[in-house]
N, C-alpha and C positions, 0 to 999 in steps of 0.2 A: 500482883502478878496476874496476867490474863490467864484464864482457864480455857483450854481448848479440849473438848470432849466430843468424840464422834457420836455419842449417844444423846447429845443436846442438839435438838433441831428446832427451827422456828415454827411455831404452831400457827397455821392459818385460821383466822377467825371466820365464823359463819357470816357475820355482818362485816361488810367492807368499810374502809374509810370513806369511800364515796357515799355510801348509804348513810353513814353517820352525819356527813356534811349536809346531805339533803334534809335530814331531820332537823339539824340546827338552822338551816337556811343561810349558811355562809361557809366559806372554806376555812380549813385549819391552817395555822401559820404560827411561826415564832417571831415575835417582835423583840429583838435583842438590844437592850439599852446598854451602852458602854460609855464610860467617862470617869473622870477622877472622883474620888470621895468628895461629897459635897457639891457635885456638879448639878444635882437635881434629878438624877436618874429615877430614883424611887418615887419622888414627888410627881414627876411627869407620867411615869408608868401608872401610878395610882389614879391620877386624874384621867388618863386615857381609859383605864379599865372602867371607871365610873361612866364615862361617856359611852363606851361600848355597851355596857350593861343596860343603860337607859335606852339603847337602840335594839335591845333584844339579842345581843351577841353573847354567845357562851364563851367565857374567858376564865383564865386563872393566872394569877400573878405570882411568879417565883422571885423572891427577894433574897439577896445575898446573905443577910443576917439570919433570916428565917430558916433556910436550909441547913445552916450550921447548928441549929438546935436539934436536928434529927438526922436527916439523910446524910449529912456530912459532918456530924459531930465528932467523928474520930480523926478529922483532918486538922492539921495546923496551917501555918502560913509559909512553909518552905515553897520553893518553886515547884517541886514535885507534887506537893499537897494541893497547891493552887490549881495546878493542871488537872489533877484528879477531881477536884471540886467542880471545875467547869465540865469535865467529861461526864460526870454523874448528872449534873443539871441538864446537859445536852441530851442525855439518854431519856431522862424523865420528860423533858419538853417534847422529844420526838414521839413518845408514847401518847402524850396529850394531844399532839397534832393529829395522830392517827384516830384519836377519839373525837376529832372534829372541833377542837377548841382553838381559840386564838390565845396563845400563851405569851404573856408579857414577862420578860426576864430582865431583872435589873441587877447587873453585876459589873464591878470595875473591869473584870476580864482584861487585864492590861496588855496581853500579848496577842498579836494578830494570828499567830499559828493556832492558838486555842479557839479563837472565834471561828477561824476557817475550819477547824476540826468539827465544830458543831454544824456549821453550814453544810459540810459535805455529808453529814448524816441525814440530811433532809432532802426531799425532792426539790428540783429547781423551782424558784419562786416562793418557797415556803419559809425562807429565812430572811428576815428584814432587819438589817443592821442599822441601829439608830445611834449616831454619835452625838451625845450631849456635850457640846464643846463649851466649857466654862473656864475662864482664866484661873490659873492656880491662886492668884491673889483673892479672887472672889470666893473660891472654894474655902480658902483659909479663913476668910472673914466670916463665912457662914459657920463652918466647923461645928455642926450640930452635936457631934458626939465627943468633941474635944480631942480628936485623934491627931490633928495637925500639931496642936500644942504639945502633945506627948511625943510626936515624932521629932519636932524641933528640939525637944529637950533630951533626945536620945533614948527615950523610953520605948519607942516602937521602931526598932531597926527594920529596914527593908520595906518602909512604907511607900506605897506608890505615889510618885510625884515629888517626893522629897529625896530619898536615897535609893529608890527603885524606879526603873523606867516605866513609862506608859507609852505604848505604841499606838498612836492614833490611827483610826481606820484610813486606808488609802482611798477606797471607793465605797463608802457606806451608801445604803439605799437612801438615807436622808441625813443631812448634817444640820443639827439644831443649834441655835445660839442660846446657850444656857442662861443668858441674862435677860432673855425676853420673858414676857408674861406667860405663865403656864397655859392660860386659855389660848393664847396664840399658837403655842407649840402643839397643843392637843388638836387644834383645828388643822394644822399642817399634817399631823399624823393621820387624822381621819381622811383627809384628801388623798394621802398616799395609799391608804388601805383600800379606798374606793378605786383608785387608779390601778392598783395591783389586782383588782377584782377579788379581794378577800372578803369585803363586806359590800352591801348594796346601797346602804343609806347612811 
């Protein structure tokens, strides 16, 4: 339940977001990877982070499994819990953007409304939706954690792509073919970040 208290006010920092960005030498933004389990979101996000790090860009990668070890460990996989999971991640990402970081977020985030919720919490141009579009058959053939096998056996009810819907982005900032080489996808993403004036090189 949301808490509304007139005694809670937003504290303005002495150092501004713009000053932090100047120190980093680039703008802060959220690069939000969405796609089916096994689509390659985490792999591409990790490869992009390495490429950005090599270019001196300050980054942080938020991964779906990792946040459930701490920040969201109290949440399950009901629709409400999944929505709250994305809300929390979005709030953390927003704070990191204010710190001047390029935040890479790799989450299935199957519903458009939840991704839009995060977008609306950020300034225009600071949310970059990346649709890693990989055929279900390819995702199942990869199945790195054996989740599709469990879902097909009825052991994981409500699994996205099998018996729960995935709402593909209508107008993502970039639409990636998840069957391409990771190096090609990273090159496309770097070009986009330059075009969006997030990074300079």
